[in-house]
Structure formats: structure tokens, C-alpha cells
VEXDREN-2710 file (C-alpha; in Angstrom, 1 decimal):
% VEXDREN-2710
k/r/px/py/pz
1/MET/41.1/-5.4/35.3
2/LEU/38.2/-2.9/34.7
3/THR/35.4/-2.5/37.2
4/THR/32.8/0.1/38.4
5/ILE/31.4/1.2/41.7
6/ARG/28.1/-0.5/40.7
7/LYS/30.0/-3.9/40.0
8/ILE/31.8/-3.5/43.3
9/LEU/28.6/-3.2/45.2
10/GLU/27.0/-6.1/43.2
11/ALA/30.0/-8.2/44.2
12/LYS/29.4/-7.4/47.8
13/GLU/25.6/-8.3/47.4
14/THR/24.5/-4.7/48.1
15/SER/21.9/-2.6/46.3
16/VAL/22.9/0.8/45.4
17/GLN/19.8/2.0/47.1
18/ASP/21.2/0.7/50.3
19/THR/24.1/3.2/50.1
20/ILE/24.8/6.8/50.1
21/TYR/25.4/6.4/46.2
22/CYS/21.6/6.1/45.6
23/ASN/21.5/9.6/44.2
24/ALA/24.7/9.4/42.2
25/ALA/24.5/9.7/38.4
26/ASP/24.8/6.5/36.4
27/SER/27.9/7.9/34.7
28/ILE/29.6/7.9/38.1
29/LEU/28.4/4.5/39.1
30/ASP/29.4/3.0/35.8
31/PHE/32.7/4.9/35.4
32/PRO/35.3/2.2/34.4
33/ILE/38.2/2.1/36.9
34/THR/41.2/0.0/37.2
35/ILE/41.8/-0.5/40.9
36/GLY/42.6/-3.3/43.3
37/ASP/39.9/-5.3/45.3
38/PHE/40.6/-3.4/48.5
39/PHE/37.1/-2.2/49.2
40/LYS/35.1/-2.6/52.4
41/LEU/31.5/-1.7/52.7
42/THR/31.0/0.3/56.0
43/LYS/28.8/2.8/57.8
44/TYR/31.0/3.5/60.7
45/GLY/34.1/5.5/61.7
46/THR/35.5/8.8/61.0
47/GLY/35.0/8.3/57.2
48/ALA/31.4/9.2/57.8
49/SER/32.6/12.8/58.2
50/ASP/33.4/13.0/54.6
51/PHE/29.9/12.8/53.4
52/GLU/27.2/15.5/53.9
53/VAL/24.4/13.4/55.4
54/LEU/26.8/11.1/57.1
55/ASN/28.8/14.0/58.6
56/ASN/25.5/15.0/60.3
57/LEU/25.3/11.6/61.8
58/TYR/29.1/11.7/62.7
59/VAL/28.7/15.1/64.4
60/LEU/25.6/13.7/66.3
61/ALA/27.5/10.7/67.5
62/GLU/30.4/12.8/68.5
63/GLY/28.2/15.1/70.4
64/LYS/26.8/12.3/72.5
65/LYS/30.4/11.5/73.7
66/LYS/30.1/14.6/75.9
67/ASN/28.1/12.3/78.1
68/SER/29.5/12.4/81.7
69/GLU/29.8/8.7/82.1
70/TYR/31.7/8.4/78.6
71/GLN/34.0/11.2/79.6
72/ALA/34.7/9.4/82.9
73/VAL/35.7/6.2/81.1
74/CYS/38.0/8.0/78.8
75/SER/39.6/9.9/81.7
76/LYS/40.3/6.7/83.5
77/ILE/41.7/5.0/80.5
78/GLN/44.1/8.0/80.0
79/GLN/45.1/7.8/83.6
80/ILE/45.9/4.1/83.3
81/THR/47.8/4.8/80.1
82/VAL/50.0/7.4/81.8
83/ARG/50.7/5.1/84.8
84/LEU/51.6/2.1/82.4
85/ASN/54.0/4.3/80.5
86/GLU/55.6/5.4/83.7
87/MET/56.1/1.8/84.8
88/LYS/58.0/1.1/81.5
89/ASN/60.7/3.4/82.6
90/ILE/61.2/1.6/86.1
91/LYS/64.1/-0.6/85.7
92/ASN/64.0/-2.7/88.8
93/SER/60.6/-4.6/88.8
94/THR/59.1/-5.9/92.0
95/ASP/56.2/-8.4/92.7
96/GLU/54.0/-5.4/93.7
97/LEU/54.9/-3.5/90.5
98/THR/54.2/-6.6/88.3
99/ALA/50.8/-7.2/90.1
100/GLU/49.8/-3.5/89.7
101/LYS/50.7/-3.7/86.0
102/LEU/48.6/-6.8/85.4
103/GLU/45.7/-5.2/87.3
104/LEU/45.9/-1.9/85.3
105/ARG/46.1/-3.9/82.0
106/ILE/42.9/-5.9/82.9
107/SER/41.2/-2.7/84.0
108/LYS/42.2/-0.8/80.8
109/LYS/40.9/-3.8/78.6
110/ASN/37.5/-3.8/80.4
111/LEU/37.2/0.1/80.1
112/ASN/37.9/-0.1/76.5
113/LYS/35.2/-2.7/76.0
114/LYS/32.8/-0.4/77.9
115/LYS/34.0/2.6/75.8
116/ILE/33.4/0.8/72.4
117/ALA/30.0/-0.4/73.6
118/MET/29.0/3.1/74.5
119/GLU/30.2/4.5/71.1
120/GLU/28.2/1.8/69.3
121/LYS/25.0/2.8/71.3
122/PHE/25.6/6.5/70.5
123/LEU/26.0/5.7/66.9
124/ALA/22.8/3.5/66.9
125/HIS/20.9/6.4/68.4
126/SER/22.3/8.9/66.0
127/ILE/21.3/6.7/63.0
128/GLU/17.7/6.5/64.4
129/GLU/17.6/10.3/64.6
130/ILE/18.9/10.7/61.1
131/GLU/16.6/8.0/59.6
132/LYS/13.6/9.8/60.9
133/LYS/14.4/12.8/58.7
134/ARG/15.6/11.0/55.5
135/ASN/15.3/7.7/53.9
136/PHE/18.6/6.7/52.5
137/GLY/21.3/3.9/52.7
138/LEU/24.0/4.6/55.2
139/LYS/26.6/2.4/53.8
140/PHE/29.6/3.5/51.8
141/LEU/32.8/2.1/50.4
142/ALA/36.1/2.6/52.0
143/TYR/39.3/1.9/50.0
144/LYS/42.2/0.4/51.8
145/ASP/40.6/1.4/55.1
146/PHE/41.8/4.8/54.3
147/LEU/40.0/6.6/51.6
148/ASN/36.2/6.8/51.0
149/CYS/34.5/6.5/47.7
150/SER/32.6/9.7/46.9
151/ASN/31.9/12.1/44.0
152/PHE/32.2/15.7/43.2
153/SER/28.5/16.5/44.3
154/GLU/29.2/15.2/47.7
155/ILE/32.3/17.3/48.2
156/GLU/30.4/20.3/46.8
157/ALA/27.6/19.7/49.4
158/MET/30.1/19.7/52.2
159/LEU/32.2/22.6/50.8
160/PRO/30.0/24.9/48.7
161/GLN/33.0/27.0/47.5
162/VAL/34.1/24.2/45.1
163/ALA/31.0/24.7/43.0
164/ALA/33.2/27.4/41.3
165/VAL/36.0/24.9/40.5
166/ASP/36.1/24.5/36.6
167/THR/36.8/20.8/36.5
168/PRO/34.2/19.0/34.4
169/LYS/36.1/15.8/34.2
170/LEU/36.1/15.4/38.0
171/ARG/32.3/15.6/38.0
172/GLU/32.0/12.5/35.9
173/MET/33.9/10.0/38.0
174/PRO/34.0/8.6/41.4
175/LEU/36.5/10.3/43.7
176/PHE/38.4/8.9/46.7
177/VAL/38.5/11.3/49.6
178/ARG/39.7/11.6/53.1
179/GLY/39.4/14.5/55.7
180/ILE/36.8/16.5/53.8
181/GLY/35.0/17.2/57.1
182/ASP/38.3/18.5/58.5
183/LEU/38.9/20.5/55.5
184/VAL/35.5/22.2/55.9
185/GLN/36.4/23.2/59.3
186/ALA/40.0/24.4/58.2
187/VAL/38.3/26.6/55.4
188/LYS/35.6/28.0/57.8
189/SER/38.2/29.0/60.4
190/GLY/40.3/30.7/57.7
191/ALA/43.4/28.4/58.2
192/SER/46.1/28.7/55.6
193/LEU/45.9/25.8/53.1
194/GLY/48.4/24.2/50.9
195/ILE/47.7/22.0/47.9
196/VAL/50.1/19.3/46.5
197/GLY/49.8/16.9/43.5
198/GLY/50.9/16.6/39.8
199/PRO/52.1/13.9/37.4
200/CYS/54.8/11.3/37.6
201/LEU/57.8/12.0/35.4
202/PHE/56.8/9.4/32.8
203/GLY/54.5/6.5/32.2
204/THR/54.9/3.0/30.9
205/HIS/56.4/2.5/27.5
206/GLU/57.8/6.0/27.4
207/VAL/61.4/5.5/28.5
208/ILE/63.1/2.2/27.5
209/ILE/66.4/1.0/28.8
210/LYS/68.4/-1.5/26.5
211/ILE/71.1/-3.5/28.3
212/HIS/73.9/-5.0/26.4
213/GLN/75.9/-7.9/27.7
214/ALA/79.5/-8.9/26.6
215/ASP/78.1/-12.2/25.1
216/GLY/75.9/-10.2/22.7
217/GLU/72.6/-10.7/24.6
218/ILE/70.3/-7.6/24.7
219/VAL/67.5/-7.1/27.1
220/GLN/65.0/-4.3/27.3
221/PHE/63.1/-3.0/30.3
222/ASP/60.5/-0.4/30.8
223/PHE/62.1/2.2/33.1
224/SER/58.8/3.2/34.6
225/THR/57.6/-0.2/35.7
226/GLY/61.0/-2.0/35.9
227/ARG/59.5/-4.8/33.8
228/ALA/61.0/-6.6/30.7
229/TYR/59.8/-4.7/27.6
230/ASP/58.7/-6.2/24.4
231/LYS/56.9/-3.8/22.2
232/ASN/55.3/-6.5/20.1
233/ASN/54.1/-8.4/23.2
234/LEU/53.4/-5.9/26.1
235/LEU/51.6/-8.5/28.2
236/SER/54.6/-11.0/28.1
237/ALA/55.8/-12.5/31.4
238/ALA/59.1/-11.2/32.4
239/LYS/61.8/-13.5/33.9
240/PHE/63.3/-10.6/35.8
241/ASP/62.4/-7.1/37.0
242/ILE/65.1/-4.6/36.4
243/GLU/66.5/-4.6/39.9
244/SER/66.9/-8.3/40.0
245/TYR/68.5/-8.4/36.6
246/PHE/71.1/-5.8/37.5
247/SER/71.9/-7.5/40.9
248/THR/72.5/-10.8/39.2
249/ARG/73.9/-10.0/35.7
250/TYR/75.9/-6.8/36.3
251/GLN/79.4/-8.3/35.9
252/ASN/79.2/-8.5/32.1
253/ILE/77.2/-5.6/31.2
254/ILE/79.1/-3.3/28.7
255/ARG/76.5/-0.7/27.7
256/LEU/73.2/0.8/28.8
257/GLU/71.2/2.5/26.1
258/PHE/68.2/4.7/26.9
259/THR/65.4/5.7/24.4
260/ASN/62.9/8.5/25.2
261/PHE/59.6/7.9/23.5
262/LYS/57.7/10.6/25.5
263/HIS/57.0/13.4/23.2
264/GLY/54.3/15.3/25.0
265/VAL/52.0/15.8/28.1
266/THR/49.1/13.6/28.2
267/TYR/45.6/14.7/28.9
268/GLN/45.6/13.4/32.5
269/GLU/49.1/14.8/33.2
270/TYR/47.8/18.2/32.1
271/LEU/44.6/18.1/34.2
272/SER/46.5/16.8/37.2
273/MET/48.3/20.2/37.2
274/GLN/45.4/22.3/36.3
275/TYR/43.3/20.9/39.1
276/LEU/45.8/22.2/41.6
277/PHE/45.4/25.8/40.4
278/GLU/41.5/25.5/40.1
279/PHE/41.1/24.4/43.7
280/ALA/43.8/26.9/45.0
281/ARG/42.0/29.8/43.1
282/VAL/38.7/28.9/44.8
283/LEU/40.0/28.1/48.3
284/GLY/42.7/30.7/48.5
285/ALA/45.5/28.1/48.8
286/LYS/49.1/27.9/47.9
287/VAL/50.4/25.2/45.5
288/VAL/53.7/23.2/45.5
289/ILE/54.1/20.8/42.5
290/PRO/56.9/18.2/42.7
291/ILE/58.3/17.1/39.4
292/PRO/59.9/13.8/40.6
293/ASP/63.0/13.8/38.3
294/ILE/65.2/13.8/41.3
295/SER/63.5/10.6/42.5
296/TYR/63.9/8.7/39.1
297/VAL/67.6/9.7/39.1
298/LYS/67.9/8.2/42.6
299/PHE/66.2/5.0/41.3
300/PHE/68.8/4.8/38.4
301/LYS/71.6/5.2/40.9
302/GLY/70.1/2.7/43.3
303/VAL/69.6/-0.2/40.8
304/THR/72.9/0.3/39.0
305/LYS/75.1/0.5/42.1
306/LEU/76.9/-2.8/41.2
307/ILE/77.6/-1.9/37.5
308/ASP/81.0/-0.8/36.3
309/ASP/81.3/3.1/36.8
310/GLU/82.4/3.8/33.3
311/VAL/79.3/2.0/31.9
312/LYS/76.9/3.6/34.2
313/GLU/78.3/7.1/34.2
314/SER/77.8/7.5/30.5
315/ALA/74.3/6.1/30.8
316/PHE/73.5/8.5/33.7
317/LYS/74.3/11.6/31.6
318/VAL/71.9/10.4/28.9
319/PHE/69.1/9.6/31.5
320/GLU/69.8/13.0/33.2
321/ARG/69.3/14.7/29.8
322/ILE/65.9/12.8/29.3
323/SER/64.7/13.8/32.7
324/TYR/65.5/17.4/32.0
325/ASP/63.7/17.3/28.6
326/ILE/60.6/15.8/30.2
327/SER/60.7/18.1/33.2
328/ASP/60.9/21.1/30.8
329/MET/57.6/19.9/29.1
330/TYR/55.9/20.1/32.4
331/LEU/57.6/23.4/33.4
332/LYS/56.2/25.0/30.2
333/VAL/52.8/23.8/31.1
334/ILE/53.1/25.1/34.7
335/VAL/54.4/28.5/33.5
336/ASP/51.3/28.8/31.3
337/LEU/49.0/27.9/34.2
338/GLN/50.7/30.4/36.4
339/PHE/50.0/33.1/33.8
340/ARG/46.4/32.0/33.6
341/TYR/46.0/31.8/37.5
342/SER/48.1/34.7/38.4
343/GLU/46.4/35.0/41.8
344/VAL/47.7/31.6/42.8
345/GLU/51.2/31.3/44.5
346/CYS/53.0/28.3/43.3
347/GLN/56.4/26.7/43.6
348/VAL/57.8/23.8/41.6
349/LEU/60.2/21.2/43.0
350/HIS/62.7/19.7/40.5
351/SER/66.3/18.8/40.3
352/ARG/67.4/22.2/38.9
353/ASN/65.5/24.2/41.5
354/THR/68.6/23.7/43.9
355/ASP/67.4/26.1/46.7
356/LEU/64.0/24.3/47.0
357/CYS/65.6/21.0/46.9
358/LYS/67.9/22.0/49.8
359/LEU/64.9/23.2/51.7
360/PHE/63.0/20.0/51.0
361/TYR/65.9/17.8/52.2
362/ALA/66.5/19.9/55.4
363/LYS/62.8/20.1/56.4
364/ARG/62.1/16.5/56.0
365/GLN/65.1/14.9/57.7
366/GLN/63.3/14.5/61.2
367/TYR/60.4/12.8/59.4
368/ILE/62.6/10.5/57.6
369/GLN/64.0/9.2/60.9
370/LYS/60.3/8.6/62.0
371/LEU/59.6/6.7/58.8
372/SER/62.6/4.4/59.2
373/ARG/61.5/3.5/62.7
374/GLN/58.2/2.3/61.4
375/GLY/59.7/-0.7/59.6
376/ARG/60.8/-1.5/56.2
377/ILE/59.7/1.1/53.7
378/THR/60.0/-0.8/50.5
379/LEU/61.1/-4.4/49.5
380/TYR/63.3/-3.1/46.8
381/ASP/66.6/-1.5/48.0
382/GLY/67.2/0.2/44.7
383/LYS/63.9/2.1/45.1
384/LEU/64.4/3.2/48.8
385/ASP/65.5/6.8/48.3
386/ALA/63.0/7.2/45.4
387/VAL/60.1/5.9/47.6
388/ILE/61.2/8.2/50.5
389/ASP/61.0/11.2/48.1
390/TYR/57.4/10.1/47.0
391/ILE/56.3/9.8/50.7
392/THR/57.7/13.2/51.9
393/MET/57.0/15.1/48.8
394/LEU/53.4/15.2/49.9
395/ALA/54.2/17.4/52.8
396/LEU/55.9/20.0/50.7
397/PRO/53.4/22.8/51.3
398/TYR/54.1/22.4/55.0
399/TYR/57.9/22.5/54.3
400/VAL/57.8/25.3/51.9
401/TYR/54.8/27.6/53.3
402/GLY/54.3/26.2/56.8
403/THR/50.6/25.4/56.0
404/LYS/49.4/23.0/58.6
405/ASN/46.5/21.9/56.4
406/VAL/47.5/20.1/53.2
407/LEU/45.1/19.1/50.4
408/GLN/46.3/16.4/48.1
409/ILE/44.7/16.3/44.6
410/ASP/46.2/13.4/42.8
411/SER/45.8/9.9/41.3
412/VAL/44.4/7.3/43.6
413/ASP/47.6/5.4/42.9
414/GLU/49.4/7.8/45.4
415/ALA/47.1/6.6/48.3
416/ASP/49.8/4.5/49.9
417/SER/52.4/7.2/49.8
418/MET/49.9/9.5/51.5
419/ARG/49.1/7.1/54.2
420/LYS/52.8/6.7/55.2
421/CYS/53.2/10.6/54.9
422/MET/50.4/11.2/57.3
423/LYS/51.8/8.7/59.8
424/VAL/55.0/10.5/60.3
425/HIS/53.7/14.1/60.1
426/SER/50.5/13.5/62.1
427/SER/51.6/15.7/65.0
428/ASP/52.4/18.7/62.8
429/VAL/50.0/18.6/59.7
430/THR/46.4/17.7/58.9
431/PHE/46.2/16.1/55.5
432/HIS/43.1/16.0/53.2
433/SER/42.7/14.0/50.0
434/ILE/40.7/14.2/46.7
435/LEU/42.1/11.4/44.5
436/PHE/40.8/10.6/41.1
437/PRO/41.0/7.2/39.3
438/GLU/43.5/6.8/36.4
439/TYR/41.9/7.9/33.1
440/LEU/41.3/5.5/30.3
441/CYS/42.8/6.2/26.9
442/GLU/41.1/5.9/23.5
443/ASP/41.2/2.1/23.4
444/GLY/38.9/1.9/26.4
445/VAL/41.2/-0.8/28.0
446/HIS/44.4/0.7/29.2
447/THR/44.8/3.7/31.5
448/ILE/46.7/6.6/29.9
449/PHE/49.6/6.0/32.2
450/ASN/49.9/2.3/31.0
451/ALA/48.8/2.6/27.5
452/PRO/51.0/1.8/24.5
453/LEU/52.5/4.8/22.8
454/GLU/49.9/5.0/20.1
455/PHE/47.1/5.5/22.8
456/LYS/49.0/7.9/25.0
457/ASP/46.7/10.8/24.0
458/TYR/49.4/13.6/24.1
459/ILE/47.8/17.1/24.0
460/SER/50.9/19.2/24.5
461/THR/54.6/19.0/23.7
462/GLY/55.4/21.8/26.1
463/GLY/57.5/23.3/23.4
END
């Protein structure tokens, strides 16, 4: 369902003038986006550091934390935490130990309350100081408690270098950012920077799988979404997703037939690659672009594990050929971009770049172990290996170049993957994000990714 930043604010009974978006152009406030209702209106937290004026507020509030009383409270909390961790390793508990543990937990709880109260006071005082200088709304929209709704002008105000970035489309839409304040500091300090992003292998309605049963039944699925496919009724409700169908109807499947309708690179797919080179040119960064053909192949193998080997092996060869053909379209675009941006160092991960794949698998292994300890990665077993790829691919600049600052420039649909990637790499990498909404196609209803074929807006065949 289409919405806009203006509509989201209206739904939250908030005037644009009461937010930091009061100076944003109408084209940004009214840009149509298809995004879930995961917005929260706030003026607190580290998200404030992603906006020019609010960053000043954030810096003021952080500066006040040098207060000796506040530092003493933090020090005491740290001491208690260390002692509690030590007590976890003591196997033989005594009454004295239990009593001490209880006392420490109560003390830590009270100290944390005091710490939060002091932080709220620091923030309130900082707001008063800022408001004396400027009259503006302090509230902003946070998406999924992770990204902050912003726009190019805000990023440009924080990081003037990006004024030279030739990305007019990004200036027309809201952007979803994270870690811009940290990115500013990294650039100022001359830290090496890696950039990651790029398109999915294919969108909806572009690769269709037709499943033939021994009794003559034929069912079609969209291989991108896994939903049942009916070209004449794209909104029809499906009885099965592809994984459920394979897991319950696998015994009598006699043939799997793939059809590739993707005959070009879409406008959004092209720009998603060009953006990486533009920002790298301006910020002196290195680029890694993952083409996820390896992930789609893993998904195919995962969902067809119960099917007769002879049936799926012949289908696998066809699907592998399709993935190569589509990857070649992207590789041609990337080669052209590398020629145009000769000063930018770039590597591309794809299934036929075997050396880079080996490096990727080796470097990420310790992080996969951390990921698995955090709980279930996906509800769908057949997607597990592919999802792990999507999560760890975002750390590719760190794996390939050793860059400890990584800027993700990508679709906002990749937000969840980045959140999980950050959790397992937090001790080694600082991530920053500039994410854009999915672009609408010519019909003004569907995003290009989800559009029917006639509205895909292909601009290059890559041939």
C-alpha cells in the first residue's frame, strides 16, 4: 500500500512543522513509498546524531555525560557487572554468595534508574540550549527502531563532500539512514571506507518455475517470491508457497520447467550499482558488489531437497544457466561503470568468481557461528543458506579489503539483513547505511521490483 512521509506524520497526529522535516521539499514529503507501518516518532536516542541540527543536540547531551557524578554512576555499574559475571563462573553457591548477588542486582537496578534520569536531564537541558538558537521541531521518524527517515540535503549538511555526488534521483525521495554521524567522523579521520550494495538477481514475474505432477497437474510459482503464479491474476491468493508445496507434494513430481522472462536491467537496478561508484568516487572508498546468484542456487537446492535427483538435477542445470545469463547482464553494466569510474577499486562477488567466493566463505565462518547462537535465522529451512548469504554479504568490504567502516547503499528492503549483520560484526566493523525506497514503475502502483513484466522499465540488456 502506497503512503508518504506526510501521511505517516498525519496518522501520528503530528504536524510537519513539529518535526525536522519542516524544511524538506514537498516532493520528498509526498514521495510515494511502499513500506510497512514500522515507524515511530521520536526525538531521543543515538538516531539524533544522523541529522545536522539534532547531531548538535546529541553532541551537547553526550558532552554533559562527562559530569563527575554521571561518570561515577557508570563506573559503579561497570564494577557490579564485572562482579556479577565473575559469580556466574562460581559453581558452588553459598548463602553469602546468593545474598551478595541479590544485593548487587538491586544496586545495579537502582543505579541504572539514576543513570537514565541523569541522561534525560542532560537531554532536556541540551534541547533548551538548542531551541534558544533555532526554532524547529525536534521529532523525527525512526523505521523499525533502526533507521532514521532523512533526505539527501540532511546528509549533505552533515557530510559536505557528498554535494559532488551525481545522484539526482536520490535528491527527490526520502532516505533511510543510520550511522551518518559516525560516518562523518570516519571520513574526517581518514579511515578507510568500503561500500556495499547492488541489485537482487531478479524481481517478481521474471523467473517462473512450472511444476509437473504425474497425474497431469501443473502448478506455477514465481521463483523470486515463492508464491503461486497466475499471469492473468497476479493478486490471486495462493494455496501454497513453493517451499510448502515441495515439502508436501514432492513424491509425484516428474518435471521442473524454468522460464526466464528477465531480458534487461531495470532503471532501479542500474542506479543501485551506479550509486556505489558515485559515493566511492567522492569519499575515496572501495566497492564490493555481491551478485547473489550463489544464494538463489542455494535456495533452489534447499527447497528441492526431497525431490527425485534425476528430476531436480536437469532443472538445476537450466536454472544455473539462467542465473549465469542474468549475472552477465549485471557484469556488463559493472564493467562499463568501472571504465567510467576508473579511479574506484571494485570487486564483484558471483558464483564464477571462485577465488572471491572462497575468501567470502572463509572470512565469514566465525560470524555464522555467532549468528546461529542468536536464535532461529529464518522460519523457512529451504531459505537458510541463502539468508545467511544475504546477511554476511553486507560485510564483504571488511572481508575483502579489511575496511572497518562499511557504508551500505541499497534498497530499504535490505534493512533487516543489515541489522543482523551488524549484531554479529559489531566488535569488528562500524556500519553506516543510506537506503532508498523501492522505485515505482510507470503504472504508478507497483514498485519496479514487483511490477508486471510490461512495466519493468528495462533500460539495458547488458548485451
